[in-house]
Backbone as CSV, one residue per row, in Angstrom:
resi,resn,N_x,N_y,N_z,CA_x,CA_y,CA_z,C_x,C_y,C_z
1,MET,-9.678,28.658,5.404,-10.884,27.494,5.329,-12.700,28.682,5.478
2,VAL,-12.881,27.960,4.038,-13.689,27.948,3.623,-15.650,27.873,4.233
3,MET,-16.145,28.284,5.087,-17.150,28.123,5.885,-18.398,27.710,5.078
4,PRO,-19.162,27.135,5.394,-20.226,26.837,5.233,-21.835,27.716,4.096
5,ASN,-21.077,28.968,4.913,-21.697,29.888,4.445,-21.670,30.741,3.496
6,GLY,-20.232,30.570,2.716,-19.451,31.473,2.228,-18.110,31.875,2.579
7,SER,-18.676,32.234,3.615,-17.180,33.288,3.702,-15.602,32.259,4.537
8,VAL,-15.085,33.141,4.252,-13.410,32.378,4.590,-13.191,33.142,6.104
9,LYS,-12.897,31.959,6.513,-12.262,32.051,7.788,-10.619,31.908,7.837
10,ILE,-9.628,32.599,8.802,-8.190,32.533,8.928,-8.915,31.707,9.846
11,ILE,-7.693,30.386,10.018,-7.177,29.549,11.078,-5.884,29.572,11.343
12,ASP,-4.547,30.342,11.085,-3.672,30.207,11.515,-3.134,31.835,11.336
13,ARG,-1.662,32.424,12.638,-0.839,32.982,12.766,-1.327,33.984,13.303
14,ALA,-2.842,33.983,13.988,-3.248,34.088,15.442,-2.288,34.940,16.509
15,LYS,-1.469,33.912,16.638,-0.077,34.477,17.598,0.662,35.258,17.008
16,ASN,0.917,34.756,15.919,1.950,35.835,15.283,1.982,37.731,15.901
17,ILE,1.294,38.070,17.203,0.973,39.162,17.456,0.787,39.360,18.596
18,PHE,1.288,39.648,19.712,1.016,39.678,21.476,0.257,41.028,21.814
19,LYS,0.314,41.369,22.791,-0.136,41.975,23.520,0.948,42.424,25.240
20,LEU,1.837,43.709,25.399,2.577,43.316,26.807,1.315,43.988,27.525
21,ALA,1.781,43.884,28.938,0.987,44.811,29.780,0.761,45.965,29.453
22,GLN,1.465,46.939,29.126,1.705,48.077,28.767,0.836,48.718,27.618
23,GLY,0.132,47.680,26.807,-0.796,47.786,26.372,0.503,47.734,24.574
24,GLU,0.942,47.770,24.290,1.705,47.622,23.393,1.927,46.144,22.538
25,TYR,1.618,46.619,21.530,1.235,44.930,20.331,3.238,44.877,19.865
26,ILE,3.437,43.305,20.048,4.712,43.478,19.357,4.666,41.785,18.206
27,ALA,5.351,41.684,17.485,5.314,40.824,16.322,6.833,39.910,16.115
28,PRO,6.552,38.936,16.818,7.845,38.065,17.587,8.605,37.981,16.508
29,GLU,8.268,37.859,15.762,8.749,37.336,13.884,9.467,38.048,13.465
30,LYS,9.264,39.420,13.457,10.192,40.394,12.839,11.872,40.401,14.324
31,LEU,10.567,40.435,14.928,12.521,40.580,16.270,13.425,39.529,16.615
32,GLU,12.399,38.377,15.986,13.412,36.925,15.762,14.236,37.030,14.336
33,ASN,13.438,38.099,13.589,14.753,37.993,12.174,15.617,39.385,12.308
34,VAL,15.543,39.719,13.356,16.763,40.743,14.210,17.656,39.983,14.987
35,TYR,17.323,39.322,15.799,18.057,38.748,16.510,19.110,37.631,16.049
36,ILE,18.439,36.858,14.788,19.229,35.764,14.287,20.537,36.373,13.632
37,GLN,20.428,37.456,13.587,21.799,37.430,12.815,22.429,37.648,13.978
38,SER,22.728,37.651,15.162,23.698,37.049,15.418,24.550,35.651,15.095
39,PRO,26.171,36.309,14.915,26.601,35.113,14.747,26.990,33.760,16.262
40,TYR,26.473,34.265,17.169,26.021,33.145,18.332,24.869,32.420,18.619
41,LEU,24.081,32.741,17.229,22.820,32.600,18.074,22.132,31.411,16.795
42,GLN,21.400,30.452,16.861,21.278,29.042,15.608,19.900,29.010,15.581
43,GLN,18.975,29.489,16.521,17.317,29.052,16.518,17.568,30.291,17.849
44,VAL,16.379,31.327,17.274,15.618,31.891,18.442,14.115,31.963,18.778
45,PHE,13.098,32.046,19.977,11.835,32.137,19.909,11.997,33.153,21.262
46,VAL,10.943,34.351,21.192,10.597,35.432,21.412,9.478,35.176,22.082
47,HIS,9.051,35.634,22.933,7.466,35.502,23.470,7.168,36.306,24.918
48,GLY,6.427,36.461,24.792,5.437,37.750,25.425,4.474,37.149,26.414
49,GLU,3.876,37.944,27.535,2.658,37.835,27.751,2.061,38.585,28.749
50,SER,0.378,38.343,27.904,-0.203,40.206,28.207,-0.286,40.446,29.925
51,LEU,0.312,39.722,31.145,0.300,40.576,31.953,2.007,41.269,32.004
52,GLU,2.718,40.688,31.415,3.988,41.477,31.901,4.653,42.451,30.957
53,SER,5.472,43.015,31.224,5.782,44.274,30.877,6.971,43.852,29.925
54,PHE,7.868,42.902,29.970,9.080,42.596,29.093,9.146,41.429,28.315
55,LEU,10.242,41.051,27.165,9.851,40.170,26.685,10.883,39.004,26.976
56,VAL,10.817,38.029,26.570,11.934,36.760,27.226,11.710,35.753,26.014
57,GLY,13.082,35.275,26.174,13.593,34.997,24.725,13.909,33.185,25.183
58,VAL,13.932,32.188,23.989,14.700,31.071,24.412,15.055,31.068,23.482
59,VAL,16.680,30.413,23.513,17.378,30.936,22.133,18.463,29.346,21.889
60,VAL,18.999,29.435,21.005,19.473,27.611,20.842,20.934,28.130,20.265
61,PRO,21.794,28.106,20.983,23.420,29.067,20.691,23.886,28.021,19.417
62,ASP,24.963,28.686,18.774,25.206,28.312,17.888,26.770,27.372,18.489
63,PHE,26.948,26.248,18.157,27.843,25.868,19.508,29.293,25.940,18.644
64,ASP,29.441,25.857,17.038,30.484,25.608,16.899,31.348,27.406,16.971
65,SER,30.264,28.494,16.959,30.522,30.200,17.042,31.347,30.045,18.593
66,ILE,30.557,29.794,19.359,30.843,29.695,20.706,32.330,29.240,21.139
67,LYS,32.574,28.016,20.960,33.755,28.012,20.980,34.746,27.943,20.183
68,LYS,34.519,28.366,18.719,36.127,29.537,18.433,36.216,30.905,19.003
69,TRP,34.526,31.410,19.959,35.029,32.650,20.649,35.909,32.053,21.628
70,ASN,35.411,30.521,22.474,35.957,30.487,23.696,37.670,30.524,23.141
71,SER,37.984,29.843,22.366,39.662,29.761,21.830,40.244,30.657,21.685
72,LYS,39.594,31.734,21.240,40.276,33.022,21.498,41.008,33.587,22.291
73,LEU,39.687,33.397,22.843,39.883,34.220,24.665,41.789,33.747,25.008
74,GLU,42.467,34.809,25.938,43.231,33.918,26.776,43.205,33.243,28.021
75,GLU,41.939,34.152,28.123,41.980,33.007,29.730,40.427,32.350,28.905
76,LYS,40.512,30.648,29.138,39.354,30.157,28.616,38.176,30.207,29.331
77,LEU,37.182,30.235,29.130,35.774,30.193,29.864,35.465,28.740,30.049
78,LEU,35.612,27.838,29.530,35.108,26.878,28.245,36.340,26.110,29.465
79,SER,35.782,24.578,28.849,36.842,23.417,28.618,37.273,23.540,27.229
80,ASP,37.968,22.739,26.878,38.604,22.654,24.999,37.600,22.223,24.512
81,SER,36.845,21.106,24.863,35.502,21.398,24.200,34.422,20.766,24.734
82,PRO,34.085,21.931,25.169,33.342,21.865,25.495,31.926,21.338,25.428
83,THR,31.046,20.441,25.845,29.845,20.247,26.011,28.454,21.306,25.752
84,ALA,27.534,21.137,25.303,26.465,21.774,24.836,25.467,22.069,26.335
85,GLU,25.572,21.658,26.825,24.999,21.892,28.456,25.879,22.587,29.215
86,GLU,27.677,22.759,29.105,28.528,22.793,30.048,28.138,24.466,28.939
87,VAL,27.787,24.834,27.533,27.674,26.119,26.596,26.246,27.237,27.462
88,CYS,25.388,26.024,28.151,24.509,26.637,28.151,24.219,26.939,29.606
89,ALA,25.242,26.405,30.372,24.460,26.807,31.528,25.685,27.868,32.428
90,SER,26.813,28.242,31.065,27.783,29.092,30.849,27.162,30.522,31.370
91,PRO,27.591,31.637,32.256,26.765,32.990,32.619,27.697,33.768,31.933
92,ASP,28.705,33.307,30.950,30.065,34.483,30.029,29.048,33.759,29.455
93,VAL,28.706,32.793,28.221,27.785,32.915,26.919,26.897,33.464,27.309
94,MET,25.848,33.640,28.325,24.909,34.736,28.464,25.341,35.484,27.827
95,LYS,25.986,36.417,28.887,26.950,37.697,28.395,26.829,37.905,26.970
96,LEU,27.994,36.862,26.455,28.199,37.073,25.304,26.754,37.383,24.469
97,ILE,26.022,36.658,24.574,24.507,36.325,23.501,23.610,37.288,23.981
98,MET,23.611,37.952,25.768,23.042,39.018,25.878,23.419,40.047,25.079
99,GLY,24.748,40.346,24.983,25.536,41.712,24.178,24.956,41.602,22.891
100,SER,25.139,40.269,22.329,25.006,41.071,20.799,23.215,41.423,20.860
101,MET,22.828,40.641,21.162,21.479,40.517,20.988,21.493,42.102,21.125
102,ASN,21.492,42.626,22.263,21.474,43.636,22.678,22.107,45.322,21.296
103,GLU,22.906,44.595,20.692,23.878,45.097,19.731,23.071,45.416,19.114
104,LEU,22.736,44.148,18.073,21.355,43.768,17.244,20.078,44.981,17.740
105,ALA,20.118,44.927,18.347,18.866,45.591,18.758,18.600,47.411,19.080
106,ALA,20.238,47.765,19.354,20.242,49.152,19.166,20.332,49.422,17.630
107,ALA,21.542,48.616,16.737,21.950,48.736,15.524,20.641,48.559,14.262
108,ASN,18.915,48.028,15.187,18.041,48.061,14.033,16.498,48.780,14.039
109,LYS,17.398,49.748,16.084,16.431,50.829,15.885,15.258,50.033,16.540
110,LEU,15.285,49.454,17.508,14.160,48.633,18.641,13.778,49.455,19.336
111,ASN,12.393,49.705,19.779,12.954,50.195,21.185,12.437,49.286,22.537
112,GLY,12.393,49.978,23.536,12.694,49.222,24.476,11.633,48.298,24.857
113,LEU,10.010,48.125,24.932,9.519,46.872,24.603,9.780,45.932,23.649
114,GLU,10.890,46.281,22.948,10.687,44.981,21.731,11.853,44.036,21.787
115,LYS,12.937,44.764,23.148,13.973,44.408,23.677,13.761,43.402,24.485
116,VAL,14.714,41.606,24.393,14.424,40.761,25.070,15.609,41.198,25.881
117,ARG,14.500,41.237,27.661,14.948,41.598,29.070,15.963,39.713,29.729
118,LYS,15.298,38.411,29.787,15.483,37.742,29.997,15.518,36.585,29.148
119,LEU,16.216,35.887,28.893,17.214,34.637,28.152,16.973,32.942,28.848
120,HIS,16.688,31.995,28.147,16.997,30.586,28.429,17.874,30.088,27.786
121,LEU,18.510,29.624,27.434,19.514,29.344,26.508,19.064,27.645,26.519
122,HIS,19.022,27.381,25.584,18.499,25.920,24.913,19.685,24.641,24.693
123,ASN,20.024,23.924,25.082,21.415,22.601,24.604,20.840,22.330,23.251
124,SER,19.778,22.458,22.223,19.210,21.458,21.101,18.718,22.117,20.106
125,ALA,18.793,21.623,19.148,17.854,22.691,17.884,16.830,22.703,18.143
126,PHE,15.657,23.563,17.564,14.136,23.268,17.397,14.033,22.089,15.909
127,THR,13.419,20.845,16.003,13.624,20.455,15.214,11.458,19.434,14.202
128,ILE,10.960,19.349,13.758,10.306,19.022,13.508,9.862,17.693,14.670
129,GLU,10.887,16.822,14.040,10.866,15.839,15.561,9.982,15.817,16.932
130,ASP,10.265,16.839,17.687,10.192,17.278,18.360,8.880,18.150,18.316
131,ASP,7.911,18.745,17.348,7.242,19.431,17.244,6.944,20.695,17.437
132,LEU,8.552,21.209,16.936,8.120,22.998,17.672,8.377,23.678,15.773
133,LEU,8.902,23.124,15.307,9.255,23.542,13.393,7.800,22.504,12.505
134,THR,7.534,23.264,11.973,6.345,22.926,11.046,7.502,22.549,9.762
135,PRO,6.792,21.924,8.866,7.654,21.137,7.925,8.221,22.043,6.938
136,SER,7.472,23.742,7.436,8.595,24.261,6.016,9.430,24.479,6.817
137,MET,9.877,24.176,8.076,10.674,25.336,9.345,10.749,26.080,9.918
138,LYS,9.023,26.449,10.085,8.382,27.637,10.704,8.247,27.675,12.318
139,LEU,9.060,28.042,13.436,8.999,27.682,14.930,6.897,28.380,14.786
140,LYS,6.526,26.925,15.912,5.210,26.632,16.135,5.140,27.134,17.469
141,ARG,4.658,28.797,17.683,4.732,29.170,18.853,3.743,28.324,19.963
142,GLY,2.782,27.854,19.890,1.769,27.772,20.939,2.918,26.251,21.133
143,VAL,3.092,25.738,20.790,3.685,24.425,21.078,5.246,25.128,21.512
144,ALA,5.684,25.507,21.032,6.720,26.406,22.229,6.927,26.859,23.430
145,ALA,5.644,27.715,22.979,5.167,28.006,24.418,5.223,26.929,25.762
146,LYS,4.104,25.796,25.228,4.196,25.150,26.018,5.327,24.120,26.312
147,VAL,5.732,23.835,25.553,7.177,23.449,25.878,8.469,23.483,27.068
148,PHE,8.337,25.483,26.802,9.273,25.918,27.551,8.658,26.713,28.613
149,LYS,7.409,26.210,29.174,6.542,27.026,29.398,6.980,26.842,31.032
150,GLU,7.635,26.046,31.327,8.322,26.076,32.813,9.255,27.031,32.425
151,GLN,10.435,27.331,31.755,11.468,28.265,31.773,10.562,29.493,31.397
152,ILE,9.847,30.048,30.671,9.076,31.240,30.924,8.508,31.980,31.836
153,GLN,7.755,30.868,33.236,7.411,31.101,34.191,8.668,31.490,35.010
154,SER,10.262,30.578,34.899,10.966,31.272,35.727,11.789,32.174,35.271
155,MET,11.472,32.824,34.119,12.228,33.759,33.592,11.375,35.228,34.673
156,TYR,9.939,34.792,34.166,8.943,35.695,34.684,9.202,35.889,36.147
157,GLY,9.417,35.056,36.743,9.941,35.128,38.264,8.841,34.318,38.607
158,LYS,7.847,33.508,37.883,6.890,32.632,38.631,7.049,31.784,39.042
159,ALA,7.473,31.267,40.395,7.855,29.669,40.898,6.575,28.390,40.277
């Protein structure tokens, strides 16, 4: 935005970097671009707070990939045609996704503070209609933080 005195004011993207309790600056978009390479993820939102020492994430699983993974197992961990709620509630799916994300973090040489420690599995994709995405399909961090406030607080152990 051009101010009346002729100076330029930047009005967006201030929240694309945040500081953790240790003083480390984190760029969540960089991490999301690493984690989204997992075949088990459809969308990912990485969040951190200045009073906390680790990152949390809200992910939308790739339900088709999860169903294929389940069908290849000798002992099925999910029903033959699991619902999105069943997939998101499964501790086995949580382990699978966390394992995949940890492998990607190691392969991309992310430091310990850049690794997501806790996850919430969300059962529906982020959309423009629910105001989580911009028209150019970028995540609205501030809105996402408000929408998932309860889940974020529970991941940080705050009731």
